[in-house]
N, C-alpha and C positions, 0 to 999 in steps of 0.2 A: 614489236614484242609487247606483249601486255605485261603490265606489272600488277601484281596482286598486292593490295595494301592490307596488311594484317593489323587489325586493331587489337588493343590489349584487353578486349572484353572476352575473348575466347576462354582463357583459363578461369576467369571470374564466373562465366556462365557455367562451366563445368563444375566448379566448386559450389556454386549455388544449387545446382541440380543434385549433387551428392548430399549436400546439407539437407535439402528438402526431403530426399529419400530416407535419410537416417532419422530425421524428425518424424516423418510419417510412420516409420517402423516403430519407433519408441512410443508414439501416441497410440498406435494399434495394440501394442503389448499392454499398455496401461489400461486401455478400454477392455481388452480381453480378460485381464486379471480381475477387473472390477465386476465384469459380467459373471465370471466363474464364482466369485465370492457372493454375489447377489443371488445366484441360483442355488447355492449350497443351503439346504434346509436342515436344521437340527431339531430334534424333538423338544417340546417345551419342557422346561425344568421347574421343579418346585424350588422356591428360594432356599429351603433348607435341605435340599437333595434327598427328600423322603418320597416314598411312593404315596400317591394320592389314595389309591385303594387297590385291593386285590380282588380277583373274581370271588364272588360270594360262594362259599362251599355249600353243598347240599345239606339240608337238615339231617342231623344224626351223624355227621362227620366227627369222628373221635380224634382229638389232637393229643390228649394226654391219656395214654393207655395204661391200665392197671396191670400189675404183675400177677395178680391172683386170677383165678378162673371166674369168668362172668356168667352167673347162672340166675340171679334174682332179677325180676323185671322192674324196670323204671319206665314210666310214661310221663312225658312232658307235653302239656298242651299250652301253646302260645296263643293267647287271646289279645293280641296287640299288633300294631302295624310296624313294630321295630323288631330287629333280630337280637338274638341272645347268644352269648358264650357262657355256658354253665360249667361250673367247677364244683365237684364233690370232693371235699377234703376228708380223707380217712382219719377218724379220731380214735377208734378202738374196735375191738372185736365185739360182736353181740354177746349177750349173756350166755347163750348156749353155743359155744364155739365148736363143740364136738359134732353137731349136726349141720353146721354150715360149711359147705364144700369150698375147698381152695384156700381157706384162711390159715391153716397151719403151715402152708407152704410159703406164703409171702404176704405179710400184713401191710405192704406198701401198695395200697389200692386206690390212690387218687385217680380221678377220671375227669377229663375236660372235653366237652363236646359242643357243637354248634346246633342251634335250633332256629329255624327260619320263622319269619313273621307269619302269624295266622296258620301255623301248621302244628301237627301232632308228631312227636318223635317217640318211638319205642325202642329201647335197647336193654341189654342185660348188664348188670353190675355185680361185683363181688359182694358177698355178705359182709356186713359191718355197720358201724354207726358213723354217720357222715354229717359234716357241716356243709350246707348248700350255699354257694355264692354265685352271683351272676353279674356279667357286664352286658349292657344293652346299648344299642345304637342303630343307625341306619346303614352306613356303608362299612363293610368289613375291610380292615387294613392289615390284618394278620395278627398272629399271637402277641407280638410285642406291643403294638399300638391299639389292639382291639378295634374300636370304632372311632379312633382319633380323639382329639381334645374334648369332644362333647360326650364321651363315654360316661354312662352312669353305672355305678357299682353298688350292689346291694348284697346283704347277707341275711339269711333266714334266722329268725330268733329261736327256732327249735331245730333239733337235729332230726335226721331221717335214719331209720333203722331198717336194714334189709337182712332177712335171715330165712333159714329153712328149718322147718319142724316136721319131722317124719317125712312124708312125701309131699308136703305142701311148701311152696315158696311164698314168702311174704315180702312183697315189694311196695312201691309207692307210686302214686300219681300226683304230679305237681302241676298246678295251673299258674301260668305267669300272665300278668296283665299290668297295665300302667299303674304305678304306685301313686297313691294320693296321701295327703296329710291325714293322720289319724289311723292309717293302716298299720297294724301291729305285727303282721306276719314277717315283715322284712324291715331292716334298717339300712339307711344309706351309709356306705363306708368310703374311705379314701382309696385311691388307686394303689397306694403303697401297701394296703392291707390285703389286696387281692393276690392270691398265690399263683394263679396260672395265667 
């Protein structure tokens, strides 16, 4: 009769094998999670959570629309490599309000619009006397930020008058170009002075 000799290593071997399997499983889970996290791509964020820029609107896009009827022509010629956001602040009715359409209905006729670099924009505005201001810069960031921290703000030293007399409409053509020292048509203003 044969005797089988059992050594005490059988249960230890089984325990070692189970431990190795559990260790391998845990290690694979850790590696799998690390790989999932490494593959997860998030879009870059600006440090202060602001948009870097918005798509540039086409020239002539009106952001602030007047309540009065727009009938008098305005042409803006941009002779510059930067973009402009132009704001006409309504000041008062022209001297002959009876012949200027739309003004008796609503004297709140501010208008704000975009003009692209080196382009010409033509649009109609309500009759009235306006103060012209503009913001200029390269990349449009929206109405709130305009062109970002480097935005330049200017105000015309003279007002613009738009009116109708008989069958004739009297509008304005404005040429915008880089401002230089000694230019008396516009003065630089602070961002807090800019209404739109």
